[in-house]
Backbone bond lengths (Angstrom), bond angles and torsions (degrees), N, CA, C in turn:
res aa  C-N    CA-C-N  psi(-1)  N-CA   C-N-CA  omega(-1)  CA-C   N-CA-C  phi
1 M - - - 1.457 - - 1.529 107.88 -
2 N 1.326 117.73 130.22 1.460 120.86 -179.14 1.533 111.42 -80.76
3 L 1.329 115.84 171.21 1.464 121.00 -175.41 1.523 112.01 -62.38
4 T 1.327 117.61 -40.86 1.469 120.68 178.20 1.525 110.25 -59.18
5 A 1.298 117.12 -46.81 1.463 121.58 179.82 1.527 110.65 -62.38
6 Q 1.321 116.79 -43.14 1.470 120.68 179.26 1.521 111.11 -62.20
7 R 1.319 115.90 -43.07 1.468 119.14 -179.24 1.523 111.60 -67.62
8 L 1.320 117.42 -40.35 1.467 119.57 178.36 1.524 110.69 -60.42
9 R 1.307 116.21 -43.27 1.467 120.42 179.51 1.534 110.62 -64.17
10 A 1.326 116.80 -46.23 1.469 120.99 -179.36 1.528 111.24 -64.01
11 L 1.324 116.99 -41.56 1.467 120.79 179.70 1.527 111.12 -65.12
12 R 1.320 116.33 -42.41 1.473 119.84 179.10 1.520 110.18 -61.15
13 K 1.322 116.26 -45.18 1.467 120.13 -179.81 1.525 110.92 -65.51
14 R 1.331 116.76 -38.67 1.464 120.55 178.11 1.526 111.20 -59.07
15 E 1.331 115.68 -37.10 1.465 120.78 179.90 1.523 112.44 -82.19
16 G 1.324 117.17 -7.64 1.459 121.06 179.29 1.521 113.52 72.54
17 L 1.304 116.59 32.55 1.465 121.47 -178.21 1.522 110.99 -108.49
18 S 1.313 115.23 152.11 1.469 120.32 173.97 1.529 108.17 -91.40
19 Q 1.319 116.08 165.28 1.466 119.72 175.95 1.526 110.43 -61.15
20 T 1.310 116.13 -38.09 1.468 120.50 179.63 1.527 110.77 -62.27
21 E 1.339 116.78 -43.06 1.468 120.31 179.90 1.527 111.29 -64.39
22 V 1.325 116.76 -44.09 1.467 120.07 179.42 1.529 110.03 -63.75
23 A 1.313 116.96 -43.15 1.465 120.95 179.14 1.528 110.69 -59.34
24 R 1.334 116.51 -43.24 1.466 120.62 179.12 1.532 110.42 -62.43
25 I 1.334 117.31 -44.00 1.466 121.65 179.51 1.530 110.83 -61.09
26 L 1.335 116.19 -39.73 1.467 120.99 -178.73 1.529 113.15 -81.12
27 G 1.326 116.20 -13.94 1.463 119.79 -178.33 1.518 112.86 76.27
28 I 1.335 116.07 34.04 1.467 121.51 178.09 1.527 108.17 -129.33
29 T 1.310 116.28 173.90 1.466 119.52 178.39 1.530 110.02 -80.74
30 R 1.323 114.83 159.18 1.464 119.43 176.83 1.522 110.23 -62.10
31 T 1.317 116.22 -36.69 1.468 120.97 179.09 1.530 110.82 -61.31
32 A 1.328 116.29 -42.12 1.471 120.07 179.08 1.527 110.13 -63.67
33 Y 1.338 116.04 -42.84 1.468 118.30 179.45 1.526 110.66 -67.17
34 N 1.315 117.18 -38.93 1.460 121.55 178.41 1.529 110.51 -57.51
35 K 1.325 117.00 -36.04 1.468 120.85 178.73 1.530 111.13 -64.72
36 Y 1.343 117.01 -32.80 1.471 119.71 176.11 1.525 109.87 -63.93
37 E 1.336 115.21 -46.46 1.466 119.96 -176.62 1.527 113.23 -73.34
38 S 1.306 116.95 -23.09 1.470 119.11 178.87 1.526 111.40 -90.62
39 G 1.324 116.35 -10.69 1.460 120.34 -179.44 1.512 113.55 86.12
40 A 1.334 117.04 5.89 1.464 120.74 -179.17 1.524 111.88 -72.47
41 S 1.339 116.99 -26.56 1.466 120.18 175.15 1.527 109.10 -146.63
42 A 1.322 115.21 157.99 1.469 121.03 -178.82 1.526 109.73 -95.18
43 P 1.313 117.47 143.67 1.471 121.04 -177.16 1.525 112.82 -85.35
44 S 1.319 117.98 40.42 1.466 121.03 -171.29 1.531 114.14 -53.57
45 R 1.330 118.46 -46.69 1.467 120.01 -177.85 1.523 112.70 -75.59
46 K 1.311 117.82 -22.52 1.465 121.74 -177.37 1.531 112.38 -106.54
47 L 1.322 116.49 6.19 1.459 120.63 -174.21 1.526 112.78 -59.06
48 R 1.315 116.78 -47.00 1.470 120.47 -178.88 1.532 110.68 -63.19
49 E 1.319 117.32 -41.77 1.468 120.80 178.55 1.528 111.08 -63.93
50 L 1.325 116.33 -39.89 1.469 120.25 178.07 1.527 110.56 -63.95
51 A 1.318 116.48 -42.50 1.466 120.32 179.38 1.526 110.42 -61.68
52 Q 1.320 117.22 -42.12 1.463 120.70 178.25 1.525 111.21 -66.37
53 L 1.310 116.25 -42.81 1.462 120.95 -179.87 1.526 111.20 -60.10
54 Y 1.329 116.23 -42.87 1.462 121.16 -175.15 1.530 113.53 -94.45
55 H 1.343 117.02 0.87 1.472 121.66 178.02 1.528 111.81 59.48
56 V 1.306 116.37 44.92 1.464 122.28 177.53 1.528 108.12 -135.73
57 S 1.317 115.99 171.80 1.465 119.85 176.97 1.528 109.94 -84.85
58 T 1.318 115.18 158.61 1.463 118.95 175.08 1.531 109.83 -64.64
59 D 1.324 116.82 -34.39 1.469 120.29 177.14 1.525 111.33 -60.06
60 Y 1.328 116.13 -38.68 1.466 118.73 179.25 1.529 110.41 -63.63
61 I 1.320 116.63 -46.36 1.469 120.09 -179.75 1.528 110.62 -59.50
62 L 1.316 116.42 -40.37 1.460 120.78 -177.65 1.528 113.19 -78.33
63 G 1.325 116.54 -4.18 1.458 119.43 178.55 1.514 113.40 83.97
64 E 1.325 117.14 12.86 1.460 120.83 -179.34 1.523 112.19 -92.24
65 E 1.294 116.90 -2.53 1.460 122.40 178.30 1.513 106.36 -131.75
66 D 1.304 117.11 136.63 1.462 118.80 -175.80 1.525 112.78 -81.34
67 A 1.291 114.95 167.35 1.464 121.82 -176.78 1.518 111.35 -64.46
68 L 1.330 117.86 -34.36 1.460 120.52 -179.86 1.523 110.58 -61.88
69 A 1.313 117.26 -44.72 1.459 120.57 178.74 1.522 110.50 -61.39
70 E 1.326 116.88 -38.54 1.463 120.81 178.35 1.523 110.80 -65.18
71 K 1.322 116.88 -44.17 1.464 120.19 179.21 1.521 110.84 -63.17
72 L 1.319 117.26 -38.74 1.463 120.55 178.11 1.524 110.87 -64.42
73 R 1.325 117.67 -40.12 1.456 120.53 178.26 1.528 110.52 -64.84
74 E 1.334 117.32 -42.92 1.464 120.95 177.99 1.524 110.41 -62.81
75 A 1.333 116.73 -43.36 1.466 120.74 179.78 1.516 110.30 -64.19
76 D 1.328 117.47 -39.56 1.454 121.29 179.89 1.525 110.81 -63.91
77 A 1.320 117.31 -41.86 1.464 121.04 178.74 1.524 110.37 -64.73
78 R 1.319 116.82 -42.07 1.463 121.08 179.72 1.529 110.70 -67.06
79 T 1.327 116.48 -42.70 1.459 120.98 179.07 1.521 110.40 -63.16
80 S 1.313 117.37 -42.33 1.463 121.06 178.85 1.522 111.05 -61.02
81 S 1.315 116.10 -41.26 1.462 120.71 178.47 1.525 110.84 -63.19
82 H 1.338 116.07 -46.00 1.466 119.78 178.64 1.527 111.03 -62.85
83 L 1.318 117.23 -41.70 1.458 121.17 -178.20 1.526 111.01 -64.00
84 R 1.337 117.43 -42.51 1.470 120.36 177.63 1.528 110.72 -58.49
85 K 1.327 116.67 -44.80 1.463 120.40 179.63 1.524 110.73 -64.74
86 Y 1.328 116.64 -44.97 1.467 122.17 -178.19 1.528 110.68 -59.68
87 L 1.323 117.14 -44.02 1.460 120.89 -177.44 1.526 112.47 -65.03
88 N 1.320 117.67 -21.73 1.461 121.12 179.45 1.526 113.32 -92.36
89 L 1.330 117.75 0.57 1.461 121.22 179.07 1.520 111.13 -80.24
90 S 1.332 115.48 157.41 1.459 120.69 171.57 1.525 108.14 -70.59
91 D 1.339 116.50 168.95 1.468 119.61 177.55 1.525 110.68 -59.66
92 E 1.326 116.53 -39.24 1.467 120.15 178.70 1.531 110.58 -64.19
93 G 1.322 116.51 -42.57 1.460 120.34 177.94 1.520 111.70 -62.49
94 K 1.344 116.49 -40.75 1.469 120.47 177.64 1.523 110.79 -63.17
95 D 1.346 116.58 -40.62 1.471 119.80 178.05 1.527 110.76 -60.82
96 I 1.323 116.84 -42.57 1.467 120.93 -179.96 1.527 110.16 -63.13
97 V 1.322 117.04 -44.40 1.467 120.61 178.62 1.522 110.17 -62.66
98 D 1.337 117.05 -44.16 1.468 120.90 -179.58 1.521 111.47 -60.65
99 I 1.318 116.42 -46.81 1.466 120.89 -179.35 1.527 110.36 -63.37
100 T 1.331 115.96 -44.55 1.468 120.18 179.85 1.523 111.11 -63.31
101 L 1.319 116.81 -45.73 1.464 120.58 179.81 1.525 111.03 -61.43
102 D 1.332 116.67 -44.56 1.467 120.15 178.35 1.521 111.45 -60.81
103 A 1.327 116.78 -42.06 1.466 120.58 -178.34 1.527 111.25 -66.17
104 V 1.317 116.99 -44.80 1.469 120.30 179.57 1.525 110.09 -65.80
105 Y 1.326 116.63 -42.56 1.464 119.91 179.19 1.526 110.60 -61.65
106 A 1.312 116.41 -44.08 1.465 120.17 179.81 1.519 110.74 -63.02
107 R 1.323 116.68 -43.27 1.459 120.02 179.88 1.525 110.91 -61.95
108 E 1.327 116.42 -43.79 1.458 119.92 -176.80 1.519 113.12 -75.73
109 S 1.307 117.22 -25.05 1.465 118.98 179.39 1.523 111.68 -102.36
110 N 1.342 116.04 1.35 1.469 121.65 -178.29 1.516 111.92 53.52
111 D 1.319 116.17 36.94 1.455 121.43 -178.55 1.520 108.81 -122.09
112 V 1.312 116.73 83.87 1.456 121.98 -177.80 1.517 110.66 -64.65
113 S 1.313 118.22 -29.68 1.457 120.76 -176.97 1.521 112.46 -63.23
114 S 1.333 118.78 -25.55 1.462 119.48 -178.92 1.521 111.51 -66.13
115 T 1.328 118.46 -34.83 1.462 119.32 178.49 1.513 110.72 -78.44
116 E 1.325 117.24 -34.94 1.454 119.70 -178.85 1.518 111.49 -68.51
117 S 1.310 117.82 -37.08 1.454 120.00 -176.76 1.522 112.68 -82.91
118 S 1.315 119.00 -24.87 1.456 120.26 -175.10 1.522 113.58 -97.44
119 R 1.294 119.20 -10.96 1.460 122.70 -178.75 1.517 109.95 -114.27
120 P 1.331 117.32 136.43 1.463 118.26 174.63 1.521 109.85 -66.78
121 R 1.300 115.67 142.76 1.463 119.80 178.47 1.524 109.64 -78.74
122 V 1.312 115.92 144.77 1.457 121.36 176.26 1.515 107.39 -87.86
123 K 1.337 116.18 126.67 1.457 119.99 -179.26 1.516 109.93 -80.91
124 N 1.317 115.62 143.59 1.454 121.36 174.66 1.514 106.94 -80.27
125 T 1.319 116.77 116.06 1.457 120.54 -176.59 1.517 112.51 -94.98
126 A 1.320 117.95 3.21 1.463 120.57 178.53 1.525 108.66 -67.99
127 A 1.330 116.66 136.31 1.466 121.12 -179.11 1.518 109.76 -72.79
128 A 1.306 115.16 131.31 1.462 120.63 177.35 1.516 108.59 -92.41
129 P 1.334 118.04 151.33 1.458 119.94 177.35 1.524 109.73 -61.27
130 K 1.336 115.70 144.60 1.453 120.06 -177.10 1.513 112.87 -85.98
131 S 1.319 117.43 -13.63 1.460 119.13 177.26 1.513 108.32 -140.29
132 P 1.320 116.65 156.48 1.456 118.94 179.16 1.518 110.60 -61.90
133 T 1.313 115.74 148.86 1.462 119.93 178.88 1.511 109.33 -116.60
134 V 1.308 113.33 154.19 1.453 121.41 175.12 1.511 105.96 -103.72
135 A 1.308 116.57 143.57 1.454 120.03 -179.26 1.510 110.40 -49.46
136 G 1.315 115.56 128.67 1.455 120.67 176.96 1.517 113.05 91.80
137 E 1.331 119.87 -12.31 1.460 121.71 179.69 1.521 109.54 -102.19
138 A 1.305 115.66 150.44 1.452 120.92 177.01 1.522 109.20 -81.48
139 P 1.335 118.17 146.92 1.456 119.80 177.68 1.521 110.69 -65.67
140 T 1.308 116.64 151.05 1.465 121.55 178.72 1.512 108.63 -121.62
141 D 1.344 115.14 167.27 1.457 119.99 178.46 1.519 111.40 -91.90
142 R 1.328 118.75 4.68 1.462 121.38 -179.34 1.513 110.58 -75.35
143 H 1.309 116.28 149.92 1.460 121.16 176.43 1.471 110.21 -106.35
């Protein structure tokens, strides 16, 4: 099986589609699509449609672009989407996203110090007793 055929099969599976479904979307028979995935024929006339369907470049399908470049393009698209949403949040919403992102990152990298150093600490505003207390006695304001 050639690289184009391998990539078509992997991309279809990644999208959770059957050969029959892809063939229907492309307007071809399942047998014709099967030939693409087996390497028996090249998808030259349907290449652009396949690239659009699978959200990849035609170069990637043809094996002229490596997987790393494809992953970077996918990550860039996802990052752009997240950034657009983030920029439209209120300041409070941005704070929530920042805190959540820091917490998840710290958990996954086992680096608790990253959240402690990058987030302001919340002060405890509860009033503490001004003098030591003995069990059973109420605190006093005496020093």
